C-alpha positions as CSV (number, residue, x, y, z in Angstrom):
1,M,-3.7,-18.0,15.1
2,R,-5.6,-15.6,16.6
3,L,-5.3,-12.0,15.4
4,S,-4.8,-8.7,17.5
5,F,-6.8,-6.7,14.9
6,D,-9.7,-7.1,12.8
7,P,-8.9,-8.6,9.2
8,E,-11.3,-6.6,7.3
9,E,-10.2,-3.2,9.0
10,P,-6.6,-3.9,9.5
11,P,-4.3,-1.0,11.3
12,A,-2.2,1.2,9.4
13,D,0.5,0.7,11.8
14,P,2.0,-2.7,12.0
15,P,0.7,-5.0,14.8
16,A,3.1,-6.2,17.6
17,E,3.3,-9.4,15.9
18,C,4.3,-8.0,12.5
19,V,7.8,-9.4,11.4
20,S,7.8,-7.2,8.3
21,P,6.6,-3.7,8.8
22,T,7.6,-2.7,5.2
23,I,5.5,-5.1,3.6
24,W,2.6,-4.3,6.2
25,R,2.6,-1.0,5.5
26,L,2.6,-1.5,1.5
27,S,-0.2,-3.9,2.2
28,H,-2.4,-1.5,3.8
29,R,-2.0,1.3,1.4
30,L,-2.9,-0.8,-1.3
31,H,-5.7,-2.3,0.7
32,R,-7.7,0.9,0.9
33,C,-7.7,1.0,-2.9
34,H,-9.5,-2.5,-2.8
35,L,-12.2,-2.7,-0.6
36,L,-15.4,-4.4,-1.0
37,A,-18.0,-2.2,-2.6
38,D,-21.9,-2.0,-2.0
39,D,-22.4,-3.6,-5.1
40,G,-20.1,-6.8,-3.8
41,G,-17.4,-5.9,-6.6
42,C,-14.0,-4.3,-5.6
43,T,-13.8,-0.4,-5.4
44,C,-11.5,-0.7,-8.3
45,G,-14.4,-1.9,-10.2
46,E,-13.3,-5.6,-10.9
47,P,-15.0,-8.5,-9.0
48,F,-14.2,-9.1,-5.5
49,P,-11.9,-10.2,-4.5
50,C,-9.6,-8.8,-7.3
51,R,-5.8,-9.7,-8.0
52,S,-4.5,-6.8,-6.2
53,R,-6.8,-7.6,-3.0
54,R,-5.6,-11.2,-3.1
55,L,-1.9,-9.8,-3.2
56,V,-2.9,-7.4,-0.4
57,E,-4.0,-10.5,1.7
58,R,-0.8,-12.5,0.8
59,G,1.1,-9.3,2.0
60,F,-0.7,-9.1,5.5
61,L,0.2,-12.9,6.0
62,A,3.8,-12.6,4.8
63,A,4.1,-9.5,7.3
64,L,3.0,-11.5,10.1
65,G,5.3,-14.4,9.2
66,L,2.8,-16.9,8.1
67,G,3.6,-19.0,5.4
68,V,6.2,-17.3,3.3
69,G,9.8,-17.7,3.0
70,A,12.4,-15.3,2.5
71,A,12.6,-15.7,-1.1
72,S,8.9,-15.3,-1.4
73,R,8.8,-12.6,0.8
74,Q,11.0,-10.3,-1.3
75,D,9.3,-11.1,-4.5
76,L,5.8,-10.0,-2.6
77,L,7.9,-6.7,-1.5
78,D,8.5,-6.3,-5.0
79,R,5.1,-7.0,-6.3
80,L,3.7,-4.9,-3.7
81,T,5.8,-2.0,-4.4
82,A,4.9,-2.3,-8.1
83,E,1.1,-2.4,-7.3
84,N,1.4,0.7,-5.2
85,S,3.2,2.7,-7.7
86,L,0.3,1.8,-10.2
87,N,-2.2,2.9,-7.8
88,A,-0.7,6.0,-6.3
89,Q,-2.5,9.2,-6.8
90,P,0.3,11.9,-7.8
91,V,0.6,14.5,-5.5
92,R,0.9,18.1,-7.1
93,P,2.8,20.3,-5.0
94,D,1.5,23.7,-3.8
95,P,3.5,26.0,-6.2
96,S,3.3,28.5,-3.4
97,D,5.2,26.2,-0.8
98,S,8.7,27.1,-1.2
99,R,10.0,23.5,-0.1
100,H,9.3,22.5,-3.8
101,H,11.1,25.5,-5.4
102,R,14.0,24.2,-7.7
103,P,16.6,26.7,-8.7
104,G,16.7,27.3,-12.4
105,L,12.9,26.6,-13.2
106,P,11.0,29.1,-15.4
107,G,8.6,31.6,-13.2
108,K,10.7,31.4,-10.4
109,E,13.1,33.8,-9.3
110,E,16.3,32.9,-7.7
111,T,16.8,34.0,-4.1
């Protein structure tokens, strides 16, 4: 199969031939954490390709509808979701941003 993108640098947005945009986006997010490092290992510190990188590659193929049935696609979706939550960097809200104000929290006045 001829791909419309470079598999070493897949686009963040699912390509036209993608049948599962959610799996594509989860795979892409995890892909950014598991790249080939200059020393030949994975950027996560494990030998390349690490377990997560292999999961990413299966995710991209599944998102394109290649070699994965519906049951396997759901299992892959679950595993990608779990891996993404493990690799996620927590984002701390800016306390000065009023969108993050929750009434009743100490240190915040009610308006």
